N, C-alpha and C positions, 0 to 999 in steps of 0.2 A: 579578652573575649568579646566584650561589648564593641570594641573598635572593629573587630573582624566582621561582626554582623552589620555594622554601619556601612561597610564598603561592599556589601553583597549586591548592591545595585549594578556593579560592573559586570555581573555574570552574563546578561544578555548583550551588553554593549561591546565587549571586547571582540567577539567574532565578527561583529558588524563592521569593524574597521577594514577588513579585507575587501568586501565588495565596493566599499567607498573608495579605497585606494585604487582598485582595478578600474573603476569607472572614471576617476580623475585622470589616471594614467592614459586610458584610451582616449580621453577627451583632449588632454594637453600634449601627450607624447605618444601618439598611436603606434608609430613605427617601432620605437624602442620597447614599448610595452609588449608588442606582439613578438618581437625578436627574442625577448627575455621571458617569454611566457612560462617556461618550465620553472623559473625561479619563484613563481607565485605560490607554489606548493609549500614552500618553507614558511612564510608568514601565516598561511592558513593553519598549518599544524602547530606553529609556535603559539599563536593566540588562543587556540583551543586548548593547548596544553596548560597555559596559564589559568584558564577557567577550571580545568580539571584539578590542578593543585589547590586552587582556592576552594573548590567544592569538597575535596577530600578533607581539608582543614575544617570546614564547616560541619561536615558529617562527624568527624572525631569529637568536636565540641558538642554536637547533638547527643552522641552516645554517652558522653561523660556527664553532661548537665541535665539532659532530658527537659529542655526548655523550648518555648516557642517564641520567636521574635518577629515582630511586624513593624514596618515603618511605612507611613503614608504621608502624602502631601495633597493639598486641595488643588484641583484643576479647574472646576467650575462650581460656583456658588450662586444660586439664584432663588431667593425667597426660601421655600422649604426644600428645594432640590439642591443637592450637592454631590459632586462626582469627584472621587479621590483616586489617585494612582499611587502605587507603592509596590512593596514586595513582602512576601511571607516566607519565613524560614522555619520549617517544621520537619519532622522525619520524612514525610512524603516528598517535600521539596528537596531535601538534602540527598535523597536516593536518586531521583531522576537526573539531576545534572551530572552525577558521576557516570550514570549509564549512558547518557547522551554523549558526553565528552570522550569517554574511553572508546566506545564503538566508533564515534566520529573520527577520532585521530587515526585509528587503524584503517578505516575506510579511505581517508584522505591519502595515507601513505600508499595504500593499495592502488588508488586511482591514479597516482602519478605515473605509474607504468601502464595501467590498463587503458587510460585515455591519451596516451602519448601521441598516437597517430591522428588524433581527432583535431579538426580545425577549431572546434568549440571548446578547447582545453580551458581557456581563460573564463569563458562563460560558465563552464561546468563548476569551476572552483568558486566563482562568484555566487552562483546559485547555492552551492553546498554551504558556504559560510553564512549566507543569508538565512538558509533554513536552520542552521544550528542556532543562530541568534534568535530566530522566531520561536523555536522549540524551547530554548532556555527561558525566554520571556514568558511563554505559556505556563511552564511549570512553577515559576516563581511569582505568578500573579496572585493578588490577594482578594480580587473580587471578580464577579461574573462578567462585567463589561470588559475588563482588561483581558480576561481569558478569551472572550469572543474576538477581540481585535487580533490577538496573536493566533487564535484558532484559524482565522481567515488567512493570515499571512503564511501559516504552515500549509494550508490548502493550496495557496497560490504557488508556493515553491514546489509542492508535489505536482501540480499541473505543469509547471515549466520543465520539470525534470523528467516526467513521464514522456512528454512530447519533446525531449531534447533533440532527437533526430526527427524534426518536424517535416522533413522532406519525404519521409516514408509515410504513406497514407495510413498504414496500420498503427503507427505510433501517434499520428495526429488524431485518429479516431479514438485511441485509447485514452489520451489525455482529456479529450472532450467528454468521454463517457465518465471518467473519474470526476471531472468538474461538475457535470450535471447531477450525478448521483449524490455527491457530497452536498450540493446545494439543497437537496431535499432535507437532509439531516440538519444542515446549518440553519435553514429557515425555521424548522421546528425548535432548534436550540434558541434562536432569537425570540420566538414567541414565548417559550418557557421562561426565559430571563425576564421579559417584560411582564409576564403574568405574576411571577414571584415578587417583582418590585411593586406591582399593584397591591399584592397581598400584604407584604411586610414593610415596604417603603425603604428597602436597603438592597444594595448589591453585594455588600461585604459578607464574607462567609460566616464569621462568628455571629454577627447580628442576625443574619438570615436564619441560622439554625435556632438561635434562642427565641426569636420572635415567633417563628413558625411553631416551635414546640409549645410555647405558651398559648398560642391561638388554638391549636388542636386540643390541648389539655383542657382549656376552658370552653371548648365548643363554640368559638367565636368566628369560625371561618367555614365556608362551604367546602366540605370534604371532597365532593366530586370535582370541584374546580381545582383544588390543590392536586388531586390525583392526575387530572388532565395536564396541568402545568408540569408536573414531575415527569409524566410520560413524554411530553415535548422535549424536555431537557435530555431525557434518555435517547431520544431520536438522534440527536447530534452525535452521541457516543456510538450508536448503532452504525451510522454511516462511516464515521472516521475509523472505527475498528473493524470494519468489514463484517458486521454481524448480519445474519439473515433478517430481513429480505434485501438489505442494501449492500450486500457483499459483492455484487456482480462486477464492480470496478477493479477489485484487487488482482484477479488473474490477468486481466488485460494490462494492468500497470507494469507487468514484467517486460513490456516493450521498451522501457527505458534502460539505460546502462545498468549493468549488474551491480556496481557499487551502490546505486540508488536503491535497488531492491534490498540490499543488505542493511543499509542505514535507515531509510525512510519506511519501507514497506515490510520490514521484519522486526526491527528493534525499537524504533522511536515513534514515528508519526502514527502508525497504526495503534501504538500503545497509548496515544493521547485520549482515546475514548475510555480505555481502562482507567487512566489517570483521572479523568473527569468524574467517572462514577465513584472512584475511591475518594476523591475530594468531597463529593456531595453525598457520600454514604450516610453521614449523620442526618441529612435531610430525607433521604430515601428510606432509612430504616424505620421511620415513624409512619410510613405509608405501606402497609403490608401488601397491597395490590401491586405496587411498583416493585417491591422486592421479589414477588412471585413472577412478575413480568420479566425482570432481569434474569432470573435463574432459568425461566422457560426459553427465552431467546438464546441464552448461553448454551443450554443443552441441545437445542435445535442446531445451532451453529457448529457445535462439537461434532455431532453426527453427520451433518451435511458436508462439512469440509473434509472429513475423513473419507466418506464414501465417494466424493467427487475426485479425490486424489488417487483412487485405486488404479485407474487405467490411463492416466495422463501420460503422454509420450514426451511432452516438452518438460525438461528437467526443472526449469524455473516455474512453470505453472504448477507442477506437482508440489514444489516447495511453497508456492503461494497458497494453495489449498491447505497445506499443512499449517501454515501460519494462521489462516482463518480458523482452523479447528482448535489450535492452541489458545488463540485469543478467546474462543468460546469457553474453554476451561477457566480462564481468568474471570470472564463475565459470570459464569456459573458460580464460582467461589464467592464473588461479591454479592450475588443474589442470595446466596446461602448465609451471608454475613461473615464469611471467613476472610476477613480483611488481610490478615497476615499471610495466609497461603496464596491469595491472589497476587499480592505484591512480590512474594517469594518466587512464584512461577513467572512473573513478569521479568524479573532479573535473570533467572536461569535460562529462560527461553530466548531472551534477547541475545545473549552471548552464543548460545548454541545455534540459533537460526542465522545469526550474522556469519558464523563460521561456515555453515552449510551454503549460504548464498555466495560468499566469497570463494568457497571451494568450487561451486558450480561455475563461477566466472573464470576461475583458473582452468577448469575443464574446457569451457567454451573457447577460451583463448588458445589453448593447446590444440583443440580440434580444428581450428581454422588454419592451422599450419599444414593440415593434411590436404593433399591435392583434391580439389573438387568439392570441398566442404564449405558450403555457404551457410549463413546464419540459420536458415530453416533446417539444415541438416546438423549443424554443430550443436544444437540444443535438443535434438531428437535422440532420446536414450536408446531407441530401438536400433539406431545406426551406430551406437557406441559398443563398448565391451572390450575387455582385455587391456584396460588402461593402467592396471596396477604397475606393471614393469616399466611403463613409460613416464608416469607421473607419481612416483611413490610417496612424496611428501604430501601432495594434494590428496592422495588416497588415504593416508593415515589420518590427516586432519578431518576429511569428510567422514571417515568411519567413526571418529570420536563424536562428531556432531550427530551422526545417525544413532549411535548407541545411546547418547544422552537423551535425544528426543524420544527414543523408544522406552525410556524409563528404566534403564539397566544400571544398578549401582556399580561403583560409587560416583558416577558422573552427575552433573548438576541437576538436570531435569528430573532425575529419579526422586530426589528429596521433596521437591515442590509438588510434582504431579501426584506422588503417593499421598501427600497430605490432603490434596483436594479430593482424591478418590475415597479416602477414609472419611472425610467430612460429608461426602455425598450420601453415605449410608445412613448417617444420622438425620439427614434432611429429607430424603425421599428414596425409598427402595427402587422405584422405577427409574428415577434419574441416575441412581447408582449403577443399575444394570446397564443403562445406555453408556454412561461414562466409562465403565470398565470394559465393555465391548469395544468402544472406540479406542481404548488404549491398545487392545489387540490389533485393531485395524491400523493404528498408527505404526506399530512395529512392522506390520506386513508391508504397507506401502513405502515406508522409509527404506526397508531392506530391499524391496523391489527396485527402488531408485538406485540404491548402491550396487546391487548385483547386475542390473542392466548396464550400468556405467563402467564398472571396474572388473567384473569377472568374465570368464569365458575368453573368446578370441575377439580381436579387433575386427569389426564388421566393415572392412574396406575392401572392395573388389577393384583392384587397380586395373585388371584386365578389361573391365567394362569401359575404361576411359582410353586405353592404349591399343585395344584390339581391333578398332574399327577406323576406317578412313573418314576424316572430316566429321567427327562426332560433335554435334552441337551441344554446348554446355552453358547453362545459365547460372550466374553467380551474383550474389549481392553481398557487399561488404558489411561486416558487423558494425562498422562505424558509419554507415550511410547507405544511400540508395545506389544500387548498381544497375548494370544493364546486361545485355546479352551480346555474345560474340562467338563466331564460329572459330573453333580451335583446330589447328592442324597438328597431326601427331608428331611431326618432326621438330616441334618446339620443345625446348627443355624448360625446367622449372624456373620461373622468374623469381629470383631472390629479392626480397624487399628490405635488404639491410644496407642499402646505400644511404647513409645518414649524414646529416650535417648539423643537427642540434642534439645536445646531450641532455640526459635526464639529470635532475638535481640529485636523486638518490641512487641512481644506477650508473655503472660505467658503460653499459650498453647504450647504443645510439639508435636513433630512429628518425625517419624523415616524415615531416608533416606535409601532406598534400592539401593545398588550399582549396581544391575542388573535390576533396575525398568523398563528400556526400552526394555530389551531383555528377560525377564522371560516369562515362559509359564504358563498360568493359569489366572483365572479371578482376576481383581483388587478387586472386592467386591463379596463375595460368596453368592449364593442363598440359602435360608433356607426354611424350612417348618414352617409356622406360625400357632401357636395353637390358638391365639386369637388376637384381634385388637391391644393390647398393644405391640405386637411384630412387628407391621408394622414399616417400616422405612420411615419417611417423610422428605422432604427437610427442611433444617435448615438454619438460617441466617448465613452469613459469619462472620469471626472473625473481631474484631474491627480494626485490621490493614488494612483490606480490606474495611471496611465501612467508615473509616475516609476520604480517598480520595474521596469517593462518596459524602460525605457531603460537603467537600470543593468545589468540582466541581459543586455541586448543588447551592452553594452560588454564584459562578462565573456565572453560567447560569442565575441566577436571576438578577444580578446587573451589569454584564459587558456591557450590552447594553446601560447603562447610559453614557458611554464614548462618544457616538455620538448622543445625543439627538438633533434632527434637529430644534426644534422650540425655542431654547434658545441659543443664541450665546455665552453667558457667560459660559454655561454648556457644550458646544460642545468642549470637550477637544481634541477629535480626529482631528478636523480640525486645531486647533492650533498646534497640534503635527505634522501634515503633511504639514504645510505651506511651508517649504523650498522645499519639493519635488513637491508640486503643482505649486509653482512658476517656478520650473525648466521645468515643462510641459507647461508653459505659459497658464495655465487654470485659470479661474476666480474662486475664492473661493465661496463655496456654501453660499448663504445668508440664514439667519434663516427664517423659514416660520411660519405663524401664525397657531393657533390651528385649524381654519376652514379648511385650505388647507391640514393640516396634517390628520385630521379626514376624510376628503373627500377621500383621497387616501387609508387610512388604513381600512375604513369600507369595501371596496370592497375586499381587500386581505384577511381580517379576515373572511368575509362571505364565500369566496371560501374555506378557510381552514376548517371552521365549516361544510360546506357541505360535504367535504371529510371525516371528522370525523363522521358525521351522517351516511353516507353510510357504513363506516366500522362498526359502532356500530349496524346498522340495519342488516348487513349480518352476523357478527361474534358473537356478544355478546349473542343474544337469543339462538342460536343453540347450543352453548357450555354449556348451562345449562341443556340440555337434551341428546345431542349426544356426543360421545367420539371418539377419534382417527379418526377424519374425518375432512378433509379440506372442508369448506363450498362451496368453488367455484366449487367443483366437482358436487354439486347439479345441476349446470347450464351447466356442460360439460357432455353431454350424449353421449353414444356410440350406435352403431347399425345401420342398414340400413335405419331405419325410422326417422332419425334425421331431424329436420326442418332446414331451412336456418339459423335461429338465433342460433341454437345449433351448427351448423357447424362453424359459425363465432366465437362464444365463444370458441369452442374447438381449433380452429386455433390460436386465440389470447393467450389462455392458454398455448398451446404447444410452441408457439413462445416465450413467456416470460419465461417459465420454462426451455426451452432449450437455453437460453441466445441469443435469436434472431438468432440462428444457426451460429453465427459469429465464435465461436470456432470450430465448425464442418467444416466450410468453410476454415479456416486457416489450420486445420488438413489435409484436403483433398488437397487443392491447394498448400500450402506452404510446410508443413511437408512431405506430400506424394511426392511432386515433388522433394524435396531435397533427400529423401530416394531413390526414383527411380533413380536420377542422381548418387547417391552414389553406388547403385547396378550396374548400367551400367559401371561406372568407375572401380568398383571392377572386373566385368567380363572382361573388356578390359585389365586390368592389369594382371589378372590371365591367360586369354586365349591367348592374343596377345603378350604382352610384355614378360611375363614369357614363353609363348609358343615358341617364336622365340629363346630365350636364351636356353631353354631346348632342342629345336629341333636341334640347332647347336651342342650341346653336344652329343645328340643321334646319329646324322649323323657322327660325328667324331668317335664315338665308333664303329659304323658299318663299316665305311671305314677302320679304323685301324684293325678291326677283319678280314676284307676281304684281306687287303694287306699283313697281316702277313703270310697268306698261300701261297702267291706268292713267297715270299723269300725262296728259297731252298739252297742258298749258292753257286750256280754255276754261274760263270761269263758269260759263253756263253748264259745262259737263260736271264740274265739281259741285255746283248747286243742285243739279239733278240727282247726282249720286248721294249727296247729303240728305236731300228731302226724301229720297227713296228709303234710305236706312232709317230715318226718323219715322216714316210712315209704317214701316214693318215693325219697328219697336212699339209704336202706339197700338197697332193692331194686336200685337202680342199681349199688351197690358189689358186691353179691353176684352179680348177673346183668348183667355188662358188655355182653352182647349187646343188651340192651334199652336 
């Protein structure tokens, strides 16, 4: 067992091999590396699988032995300052690598087919492997400096992957927005780290906790300064986990490829903030103001994320706001001191939300096979509907993820969310009411997404494209920037299946266009249909994309069994977390009987079913008769004769659809102010600084031009001029009035 722990340092380094090999291959053998690009999916998955097996072995030993292992080596030693690097293996560390690797492997398998047509295939897998290495390094770090280094590397990978299709202005703006927003939190995190080093003289977690507890207990530290430093540390978690008010980057991050949304912005990187707060909870728990702040930010994010998801039309943005809300639940649990329930919900939500995002990617992938469906349409739920018979496997997997996130037993999220909801009653009745209300809103907006996407009829009007002469149509490829082209109705559908390179995992073939992101013209050409057989309908994704959905569906069904609360023998999660819970000096959760469990579960499930009922009542019937229409607009009327109820609904609709006007506020107050200051500085630099410099030069020029005419070469004239100037000077000295 000791030998296994000694080799734990390989966890972050094994996935790092892939980007190194890809970089060396592109440098030394560029042609061969590009021609064999589809083969690079295999080592990416293989190396991550090795890490997964190793992490599972470590976790089994953690459960059996309940020990904590730490190994460090000195990096810098200078007088009283020493900086050490190393790794820490404890229950929290052993949970996260399993989560990262299992979801990561499935996303890589999925991406092999999803990114097959993209020129940046190699770049994508290099970024993904580098992200996995950075994230694994973050969760195994044993001190704050090491965490900060990997924290920044994870943020860099997120920036690169959000802006993966950088030729699209909207993607470029999204990655810049994510970068700037996270820099705010990261700067606060750095200040907090330096502040606690100044207080305790250590970056290492165990020493930091012990020294700070002794200082607070003996009243030898400024409590206000400690609170400020802790709040700064929490700022980093707020930005990374998209908590209010630094949540604005997450919905825009959906401009990256969908596999990125599933891995980074649903299951792993956004959970880094939750991980950091969980890791530092022994520090925060002795500062009640910070615990109250964590719970307050968590409950605000829970409510805000759910309300903003209510009327979103983009399927990925709706899921992004859902992620934001669920991360708020985890933050709320940590603020209440419910360490176990927060990590439990982190695990269950990661698998369920990864399933939903990969399912949405399969939907988008299939919708783009429809004639005339560009990315802005293929992600719009209002233009979907009736996909059940066309993509049945995707529909079943998406339904499983939806039911799980709604908190319906026996799926995964029911067990963890129900535990958080029950703990909230003991913490604050107000917070509990908000949390339970949001649980109903979650069920509503998740089934709204499902019903708009899969129920009713397919909202495709082929006659709109084939019934007019020379209909102009604009299309943008999902894999890059497109252009516009006038389409003639006599053309037939241009099939894109002329392939020359084969997938590593799939027998299907596909062609890679080296200019796919820059070419002008539609990705799929509009045609004139002569009969119904020529219609192009959505089709189920390839097996390479369906396999991860099935595996994640199994996880969604059974991963909740890790924390069954009414049987102590089956409660693996509590055994797993025993050392960490003991470190927090908390009492282990006692098993509860069936009656207590059912009494708490019936209420939460009833609220979830109520939200599902409202969504079904509002959305399912109307989509059997109306098309291309968002039902909520029935209640949002315009005109001067609107009733008070209409005005309230209209205001709520606009508030939710416009993201609570928070982005507009930031644009006006922050971005506008910075641009105004930049313009003022530019004016001062050009008109004042440059004006003085240029003025001196111009004056010198004119003075020189004037003086050159004075010089005639006669000494008598020079003497007369000299004596005249001296006389005027002397007169000025004797008669100062003049």
